C-alpha positions in Angstrom: 0.0 0.0 0.0 1.5 3.4 -1.0 2.4 6.1 1.5 -0.3 8.4 0.1 -3.0 5.8 0.6 -1.8 5.2 4.2 -2.2 8.9 4.9 -5.8 8.8 3.6 -6.8 5.8 5.5 -9.8 6.2 7.8 -9.9 4.6 11.3 -12.2 1.8 10.1 -9.7 0.7 7.4 -6.9 0.8 10.0 -9.0 -1.5 12.2 -9.4 -4.0 9.5 -5.7 -4.0 8.9 -5.0 -4.5 12.6 -7.4 -7.4 12.5 -5.7 -8.8 9.4 -2.3 -8.5 11.2 -3.6 -10.3 14.2 -4.6 -13.2 11.9 -1.3 -13.2 10.1 0.8 -13.1 13.3 -1.2 -15.8 15.1 -1.3 -18.3 12.3 2.1 -17.6 10.7 3.5 -20.9 11.9 0.6 -23.0 10.6 1.9 -25.0 7.7 0.1 -24.7 4.4 -1.2 -28.2 3.7 -1.1 -27.9 -0.1 1.6 -30.1 -1.4 2.5 -28.4 -4.7 3.8 -25.1 -3.4 4.7 -23.9 -6.9 1.1 -24.0 -7.8 -0.2 -22.2 -4.7 -1.5 -18.8 -5.6 -3.5 -17.8 -2.5 -1.7 -17.4 0.8 -3.0 -19.4 3.7 -3.5 -16.4 6.0 -5.5 -14.6 3.3 -7.8 -17.6 3.1 -8.2 -17.7 6.9 -8.9 -13.9 6.9 -11.5 -14.2 4.2 -13.1 -17.2 5.8 -13.5 -15.5 9.2 -15.0 -12.4 7.7 -17.4 -14.5 5.7 -18.5 -16.4 8.8 -19.0 -13.1 10.6 -21.2 -12.0 7.8 -23.5 -15.1 7.8 -21.7 -17.8 5.8 -22.2 -21.2 7.3 -20.4 -23.5 4.9 -17.6 -23.5 2.3 -19.8 -22.7 -0.7 -21.3 -19.7 1.1 -17.7 -18.6 2.1 -16.6 -18.7 -1.5 -19.7 -16.8 -2.6 -19.0 -14.1 0.0 -15.4 -13.8 -1.2 -16.6 -13.3 -4.8 -19.2 -10.7 -3.7 -16.8 -8.7 -1.5 -13.9 -8.8 -4.0 -13.5 -5.0 -4.2 -13.2 -4.5 -0.4 -11.0 -7.6 0.1 -8.5 -6.1 -2.4 -8.2 -3.0 -0.2 -7.2 -5.1 2.8 -5.3 -8.0 1.3 -2.6 -8.5 -1.3 -4.5 -10.7 -3.8 -2.4 -10.7 -7.0 -4.3 -13.8 -8.3 -7.8 -12.5 -7.4 -10.3 -14.2 -5.1 -9.9 -17.9 -4.1 -12.5 -20.2 -5.5 -14.6 -22.8 -3.7 -12.1 -25.7 -4.4 -9.3 -23.7 -2.8 -11.3 -23.2 0.4 -12.3 -26.9 0.3 -8.8 -28.3 -0.1 -7.4 -26.0 2.6 -9.9 -26.8 5.3 -10.0 -30.5 4.5 -6.2 -30.9 4.7 -5.3 -28.2 7.3 -3.7 -29.8 10.4 -6.2 -29.2 13.3 -3.5 -29.3 15.9 -1.5 -26.6 14.2 -4.6 -24.6 13.5 -5.6 -24.9 17.1 -2.2 -23.6 18.2 -2.7 -20.5 16.0 -6.2 -20.1 17.4 -4.8 -20.0 21.0 -2.4 -17.3 20.0 -5.2 -15.3 18.4 -7.6 -15.7 21.3 -5.0 -14.1 23.5 -5.8 -10.8 21.8 -9.3 -10.9 23.2 -8.5 -12.5 26.6 -8.2 -10.5 29.8 -6.9 -11.7 33.2 -10.0 -12.2 35.4 -9.8 -13.1 39.1 -11.8 -16.2 40.0 -12.6 -17.0 36.4 -14.7 -20.1 35.8 -13.7 -22.4 32.9 -16.4 -24.8 31.9 -15.6 -28.0 30.0 -18.3 -29.8 28.0 -18.8 -31.7 24.8 -21.0 -31.0 21.7 -22.0 -33.3 18.9 -22.1 -32.1 15.3 -25.0 -34.4 14.6 -25.3 -33.8 10.8 -21.8 -35.3 10.3 -23.0 -38.8 11.3 -22.7 -41.4 8.6 -26.0 -42.7 7.3 -27.0 -45.8 9.2 -24.4 -45.1 12.0 -26.2 -42.7 14.4 -23.3 -42.4 16.8 -20.6 -41.7 14.1 -20.9 -37.9 14.3 -18.0 -35.6 15.0 -17.9 -34.8 18.7 -16.0 -31.7 20.0 -15.0 -31.1 23.6 -14.4 -27.4 24.5 -13.2 -25.3 27.4 -15.0 -22.0 27.8 -14.2 -18.9 29.8 -17.6 -18.2 31.3 -17.3 -14.5 32.2 -15.6 -13.5 28.9 -17.7 -15.7 26.7 -14.7 -17.1 24.9 -13.8 -20.6 23.7 -10.2 -21.2 24.8 -9.6 -24.6 23.1 -11.3 -27.7 21.7 -10.4 -31.4 21.1 -12.2 -33.7 18.7 -13.2 -37.2 20.0 -14.9 -40.2 18.4 -17.9 -40.2 20.7 -19.3 -38.9 24.0 -17.7 -41.7 26.0 -14.3 -40.5 24.9 -14.7 -37.1 26.5 -12.7 -38.6 29.4 -9.7 -38.8 27.2 -10.2 -35.3 25.8 -10.4 -33.4 29.1 -6.8 -34.1 30.1 -5.6 -32.9 26.7 -7.6 -29.7 27.1 -6.2 -29.1 30.5 -2.7 -29.4 29.2 -3.3 -26.8 26.5 -4.7 -24.0 28.8 -3.2 -22.1 31.7 -5.7 -22.8 34.4 -3.8 -21.4 37.4 -6.2 -19.4 39.6 -9.3 -20.6 37.7 -12.1 -22.9 38.8 -12.8 -25.8 36.3 -16.4 -27.0 36.1 -17.2 -30.4 34.5 -20.2 -32.6 34.2 -20.2 -36.0 35.9 -18.4 -37.6 33.0 -15.3 -35.7 34.2 -15.5 -37.1 37.7 -12.2 -38.9 37.5 -9.5 -38.9 40.2 -6.7 -38.3 37.6 -8.6 -35.2 36.2 -9.0 -33.7 39.7 -5.3 -34.3 40.4 -4.3 -32.6 37.1 -6.4 -29.6 37.8 -5.0 -29.1 41.3 -1.4 -29.8 40.1 -1.8 -27.0 37.5 -2.9 -24.5 40.1 -6.7 -24.6 39.5 -9.7 -25.5 41.5 -12.6 -27.7 40.6 -16.4 -28.1 41.0 -17.5 -31.4 39.4 -20.9 -32.9 39.1 -21.4 -36.2 40.9 -23.6 -38.9 39.5 -23.9 -42.7 39.2 -20.6 -43.2 37.3 -19.0 -42.8 40.8 -21.6 -45.0 42.4 -20.2 -45.5 45.9 -19.1 -41.8 46.2 -22.4 -40.7 44.9 -24.4 -42.9 47.3 -22.4 -41.8 50.3 -22.9 -38.1 49.5 -26.6 -38.6 48.7 -27.2 -40.4 51.9 -25.4 -37.8 53.9 -27.5 -34.9 52.5 -30.7 -37.0 52.8 -30.1 -37.5 56.5 -29.0 -33.8 57.0 -32.3 -32.6 55.4 -34.4 -34.8 57.7 -33.0 -32.9 60.7 -32.9 -29.6 58.9 -29.1 -29.7 59.0 -29.1 -29.5 62.8 -25.6 -30.2 64.0 -24.1 -30.0 60.5 -21.7 -27.2 59.8 -22.7 -25.8 56.4 -23.6 -22.8 54.3 -26.8 -22.3 52.4 -27.6 -19.9 49.5 -30.8 -19.2 47.6 -31.2 -18.0 44.0 -34.5 -17.1 42.5 -35.1 -16.2 38.8 -38.5 -15.3 37.3 -39.7 -14.3 33.9 -41.9 -15.3 30.9 -44.2 -17.3 33.1 -41.4 -19.4 34.5 -40.0 -19.4 38.1 -36.7 -21.1 39.0 -35.4 -21.5 42.6 -32.0 -22.9 43.4 -31.0 -23.8 46.9 -27.4 -24.7 47.4 -26.1 -26.4 50.5 -22.3 -26.7 50.9 -20.3 -28.3 53.7 -16.7 -29.2 54.5 -17.9 -31.9 57.0 -16.3 -34.8 55.0 -14.1 -36.5 57.6 -16.6 -39.4 57.5 -16.4 -39.8 53.7 -14.6 -43.0 52.7 -13.5 -41.5 49.3 -12.1 -38.2 50.7 -8.5 -39.3 50.2 -9.0 -40.5 46.7 -9.6 -37.0 45.3 -6.7 -34.5 45.3 -7.6 -31.3 47.1 -11.2 -32.3 48.0 -12.6 -29.8 50.5 -16.4 -29.7 50.2 -19.5 -31.5 49.0 -22.6 -29.7 47.6 -26.3 -30.3 47.2 -28.3 -28.2 44.7 -32.1 -28.4 44.9 -33.6 -27.0 41.7 -37.3 -26.1 41.7 -38.9 -25.0 38.4 -42.5 -23.8 38.1 -44.1 -23.4 34.7 -47.8 -22.8 34.3 -48.5 -23.7 37.9 -46.7 -27.0 37.7 -43.5 -27.5 39.8 -40.8 -30.0 39.2 -37.9 -30.6 41.7 -34.5 -31.9 40.8 -31.6 -32.7 43.1 -28.0 -32.5 41.9 -24.7 -33.3 43.8 -21.3 -31.8 43.4 -17.8 -32.1 45.0 -15.2 -29.4 45.0 -11.7 -28.4 46.0 -13.1 -25.0 47.0 -14.1 -24.2 50.5 -17.8 -24.5 51.4 -18.8 -21.0 50.3 -22.3 -21.6 49.2 -22.7 -18.3 47.3 -19.4 -18.7 45.4 -20.2 -22.3 44.5 -23.7 -21.3 43.4 -22.1 -18.7 41.1 -19.7 -21.3 39.7 -22.4 -23.9 39.0 -24.6 -21.2 37.4 -21.6 -20.0 35.3 -21.1 -23.5 33.9 -24.4 -23.5 32.2 -23.2 -20.6 30.0 -21.3 -23.2 27.9 -24.7 -24.7 27.1 -25.7 -21.2 25.8 -22.6 -21.3 23.6 -23.7 -24.6 22.1 -27.2 -23.3 21.6 -25.9 -20.2 19.7 -23.7 -22.4 17.5 -26.8 -24.4 16.5 -29.3 -21.5 16.2 -27.1 -18.6 14.9 -24.5 -20.7 13.0 -26.7 -23.6 12.0 -24.0 -26.0 13.2 -26.1 -28.9 14.0 -27.3 -29.3 10.3 -23.8 -28.9 8.7 -22.9 -32.2 7.1 -19.3 -31.7 6.0 -17.0 -34.3 7.6 -14.4 -35.0 4.9 -10.8 -34.8 6.2 -10.5 -32.1 8.9 -13.1 -29.8 7.6 -15.6 -30.2 10.4 -13.1 -29.7 13.1 -11.4 -26.7 11.4 -14.6 -24.9 10.6 -15.9 -25.5 14.1 -12.9 -23.5 15.4 -13.6 -20.7 12.8 -17.2 -20.5 14.1 -15.9 -20.1 17.6 -13.5 -17.4 16.5 -16.5 -15.5 14.9 -18.6 -16.0 18.0 -15.8 -14.6 20.2 -15.7 -11.4 18.1 -19.5 -11.0 18.0 -19.8 -11.6 21.8 -17.4 -8.8 22.5 -19.5 -6.2 20.6 -22.1 -4.4 22.8 -23.3 -1.9 20.3 -26.1 -4.0 18.7 -29.2 -4.6 20.7 -29.7 -8.2 19.7 -28.1 -11.6 19.7 -25.4 -13.2 17.6 -27.7 -14.1 14.8 -28.8 -10.5 14.3 -25.2 -9.3 14.6 -24.1 -11.6 11.8 -26.9 -10.4 9.6 -26.0 -6.8 10.3 -22.3 -7.5 9.5 -23.4 -8.8 6.1 -25.7 -5.9 5.4 -23.6 -3.0 6.8 -19.8 -2.9 5.8 -19.2 -0.2 8.4 -20.5 -2.5 11.1 -18.2 -5.3 9.9 -15.2 -2.9 10.2 -16.4 -2.0 13.7 -16.4 -5.7 14.6 -12.9 -6.2 13.1 -11.7 -3.4 15.4 -13.0 -5.0 18.6 -10.1 -5.1 21.1 -7.4 -5.2 18.4 
């Protein structure tokens, strides 16, 4: 770009170039998977930049990404060096099919650092999500399954691991914990993560944990369930504990959560099996809809002290990862995307999470992620505004 053009740049153009530079810097060490380098016309980082802009503007699959690139050719030429024009559909397809997901993920982690802030007492939620449309016909459990770690207060995906099925989440969680600096954070996991080695890994890396307790730890679960059952019968008389109530109402629905937490675990046979174990927790969830009330009891164990209010916040924060999954399905149509050839499903899943991170940071639009994507596609100035978020 000439010196004269630089002088005439407006702030929005500078924002797009700062965003471009963040992509180029973060993914510079990702190897281009295309074998015949002499025939490569379109730089990998240009392809990644175009793809992310396309997804921000509403593209959900590679054909739509290629169509976006063609339609925004003039603008893209002002931001990128594209001597061979705009990449076509087959170029996007080959790149995302062959791109090494591990290297791509490493670039993603460098990039997400641009958006991350250091937050005291951050909660990191770990959970899995199936990409159901990727299942092979006649094999209902063959879909691609992604396990992600999510920074709850910042609404950012920090990493993900692909597994063959839900049962293999146990093997994915230790890999995720190795990838992320969890020191000072509290890790929340559903009952599938109730494994002694996982608890030890969290504590060894300087983190805390709040983990759901269900039947997969049958003896542990039964002991804790019996303890709280007996404590309730005497209204917790003689039991050192804390209690906290949360009530939420709206749209004809009322939810009440009562959290009991205690460090009275000297009697617990399994107390020495779990590194750092300090407290056990009972959550009673009452939901009233149209005058009908249902009650559900949930158990947890934690390395945190028995601060009922803090643990209630932590458990409530975990549910935000479910909101993330809902957004991916509703706003990005992820659950109906069928592409599974090579690494395309895993790589595009990460691009969608990059786009969601950017959209979540923007507070100027009164609406959800779906509306923000539409607005980005309609309004080039708004897209430039998004590209300037925190860069």
